[in-house]
N, C-alpha and C positions, 0 to 999 in steps of 0.2 A: 107851760113848759111841755106838757104832754101834747098840746096842740101843735107846738113847733116840731116836736119829734115825729108826729104823724105826717106833717107836711113834708119833712125831709124824706121820710120813707116812701111817700107817694111819688115824690120827684125822682127818687132812685129807681123805683119800679118803672116809671115812665121812660127814663133814659135807657134802661136795660131793654125795654120793649122796642124802642126806636132802633137801638143798636142791632137787635136781632133781626128786625125787618130789613135794615140796611145790608146785613150779612146775607140774608136770603135773596135780596134783589141783586146783589153783586158777589156771587160765590167765586171762590178761587178755583180757576181751571187747572186740574192736575196736568203735569207734564206727561205726554204720552210715552209709553215704554216701547222702545224699538228692539225687535229681535234682530240683532245685527247680522248674525250668521244666515238667517232666513232671507234677509234683504240682499245680502251679498250673493247667495246662491240664486235667488230669483233674478237678480240683475244679470249674472253671467249666463244663465240658461236662456233668458229671453233676448239677450243681445248678440252673443256670438257662440254660445254653447261649445266653446273651443275644445273641450275634452272629447266630445263625441261628434262634432260637426266639422271640425277642421281637417285638413289633409294631413298626411303623415308628418310627424314632427322630426323624423330622422332623414338624413340624406347620406347615402353610402359614399365611401371614398371613391369608388369607380365613377359614380355619377358626378361627384364633385370635380374630379379630374376632367371628365368630358366637358362639363360646363365651363371650367376655367380655360381649357384649351380653345374652346369655341369662341369665347369672348370674356376675358378676365374682368372687363369693366362692369359686367352684369352680376358679378358675385362680390358681395361684401363680407369679409371674413373677420370674425372676432375671436380672439384667443383669451380665455379667462384663467389660464394657468398663472402660476406665480411669475413675477417680473424676471426672476433669475432663469427659470426654465424657458420662458419666452425669449429672453435675450440669447440663450444658448443656441436655439434652433426653433424656427416656426415656419408656418406656411407663408409663401410669398405674398406680400401685401397685407397680411393680417395685422390688425391693431390689437394691442393688449389693453383689456378693460377689466377692472375688478368686478366680481359678481354683483356687489352692492350697487354699482353704477350702471349695470347692464341696461335697464329700462331707460334711464336718463339719456344714455348714449344712443340707443336705438330709436327712440322717439324723435331724435333730431335728424334722422336720415330722411332723404326724399325717396320714398318707397318706389315711386314710378321709375327710378333709375336702375332698379335691381330686380333680377329674377329671384335671387335668394339672398338672405342674410344668414350666414352660416356661423354658428357658435360652436367652438371646439374646446375640449378640456383634455384630461388624461385618458379617461375611459368611456366618455359619453354620458356619464351619470349626472355630474354636477351641471353639465351643459343642458341636459334634458330638463333638469330642475329649473334653471334660469329661463330657458325657452318657454316653459309652461307659465311662469309668472308674467313674462313679457306678453305672451299671446293673450292672456286673460284681459289685458288692458287695451288691446287693439281691435279695430274692426276686423271681421273675419278675412277679408281679402288681403289685408296686410299681415295678419297673424299667420296665414298660410305660407308666407314668404320666409318667416323666421323659423329656422330649423337647426337641429343639432347634428353634428357630424357623427354618424353611427360608429360606435366603439371608440370615439375620440381620436386622439393622435396615435393611439395604439394601432389604428388601421392604416396609418400612413407608412410607418416603418417599424421594424422590430426593435430598434433602439428605444422607441417610446413605450413599447409594450412590455419590456423586460420586467419592470416593477409593478405592472398593472395586470393586463389580461393574461400574460404568460405566467404570472405568478399566482393567479387567482382561480383558475379552473381546477376543479377537484371532484373526487368521488367520495368524499368523507362521509356523506349521509346516504349512500346508496342502500345500505341495509335498514335504514330508518324510515324511508319513504313507504307509504302504504297505498293501496289501490281501492280503499273502501268508498262506498257512495258518499256524496256530500251531505253533511248534516243540515237540518233545517236552520234557516237564519234566525237569529234572536228576534223577539218582538221589537217593533219600531219604538224608539224613544224620542228624545229631544235632540236638537242640534247643540253644538257647543256654545258656550257663552263668550261673546266678544265684547270688548269695552274700548273701542276706538273713540267713542264720543261723537261719532258721525251719525247721520240719520238716513241718508240715501244710499242705495246699493252702490252707486258709482263712487261716492266718497269713501264708503267703508272698504270697498275693494282696493282703492288707491292707497288707503292707509295701511291695510293689511299687506299689500304687495310690497310696500316700502319696508315694512317691519321684517317680512320674511327674507327679502333680498339682503337687508342690512345684517340680519342674523347669520347669513351665509348658508352653505350647504351642510346642515347639521342634522339631517334626518337619516343618514346611513347607519346601518347596524350590521354587524357580522353574523354569519350563521352560528359561529361559536358562542356568541353572546346569547342569541335566541335559544339555542339548545341547552344552555346552562339551566334554564327553567322555562319550559314551554308554557306553563300555566300562568306565567307573568304577563303574557301577551295575548291579545286577540289577533289571531293570524288569518290574514285574508289572502287567499290564492287568487291572483288576477289572470286566469287562463280560461279559455273555452272548456266546457265540461269534458270534452273528449280527452284533452291533455291532462285535466285533473285526474282522470282515471288511468291514463297511460301516457307518460311513465309513472304517474302517481303524484303524491303530495305529502306535505308535512302532516304527520298524524295530528288530527284535531283541527286542521285548517278548514275554514269555510270557503266555498267556491263562489267568487264574484265574477261571473262570465262577462267579459267586456262586450261581447256581442249583444248583450241585453241592456247595455247602458245603465249599469247598476247604481252609479254614484250621482243620480239625479234625485231631487227632493221627493218626487212622487214615485220613485222606484225604490231602491234599497238603501239609499244613503243613511237614513235614520236607524238602520239596523246596526250601524257601527257604534260601539260604545264610546262614551265620553269620560268614563272613569278608569280607563286603563289604556296603555299604549297599544296602538294598532300597527302590526307589522304587515306591510303590504309587500308581496313578492311576485315577481314575474320571471321571465326567462333570463334576462340580462342585467337587471337593475336599472335599466334606462327607462322603461315604461313605468315602473313603480316610482321612480324619481319624478317623472313627468306628472303622473296622477297624484303622487304624494304631495307635490307642491301645492296643488289645488286644495287638497284636504287640509294641509297645513294652514293655508289662508283662511279656511273655514273655522279653524280653531282646534282641529283634532290633534291629539298627541300621536302623530303618525311617524313610522319608521319605514325606510326602504331597505330591504335586505340586499346588501351589497353584492353585485355581480349575479344576483338571482340564482336560478337553478344551476347555472354554470359553475357556481362555487360549491355545489353540493352533490349533484348527480350527473356530471359531465358525460360519462359514457352512456348512461341511460337516455340522456337527451339526444345524443347522436343516433342511438339505435331506434328511437321512436319517430315514426313519420309525423307525429303531432308536434314535435319540438325540434327535429334535426336542423331545420333552417335557421334556428336561433342559437345553435351551439357555436362557440367561438373556436373554430378550427383554424389554427394559424396559417396553414397553407392556402386557405380560402380568403381569410379576412385581413391578413397583413399584406399590403400591396407592394411595399418597397418603392414608393413614389418619392425617391430622393430628389428628383428634379423639381418637385413642387416646393422644396424647402429653401430657406435662406437664413 
């Protein structure tokens, strides 16, 4: 009996040894971990770098009119306002497209037929947001043709501006802005965590772009909300340093000078926090919406301060040579182009 038990024990040891050798000769290969945000950023920066390499994303109403009068067939106009507002009055020839469908619609166009594909909304902010997402997915030559109508429909006629630009310019924070030097940026951290399940930069970008467009223009925040508790937010001023100092900035805001291309991986992108909302503000809310869309696709909890500094320090903006060109002065910016409407 003891002899049999010993034989069984030896057999078990032999089987275990053979199993271990098989495991060693055929190990399980672990699934590689993909840093999706890093792959997305690398893909954008190496393919079209549209935030910093593309031409201006806005087209003024006066230039729009000139181009339409010269040859209306070369301008393709998209209106992303509500169906009701579009039906009431819109630019001649414009098609009404929901923001969530913007890329699907635009990618079906023959770009060679057009000089510009112009997207318009109420104030220029949600159109800038949509244009940013669409541009990220296109070759640079095509991306350059997709633009937002500056100031939105508010620039076409005062009837459109009444509840938007005419109601939003304000001096409510004139006494709160400061002229102190910019604080040092935080130490670089990690990029946000994305979980699309995709592995290549192109696939990740396409998935994130679809998610962001489907969610809609949901990054706008009012100055009143931000000032309720400034410490709740990481505030990023997106102006050249000269403007940061004159006419000044939100107290505690960090200066991300656009001329230095700060939101690139090897620049200052990683100084943005991933554990609190980032409030990005510019002069008009249009650039912060455009850049904010990209940061949103990367996974940041980003907010664009609605109407920018125009909603906080309008008179100071007009008085400073650093910002006066970006103040919404009705006499200059509302063109009264009723003949462009139908």
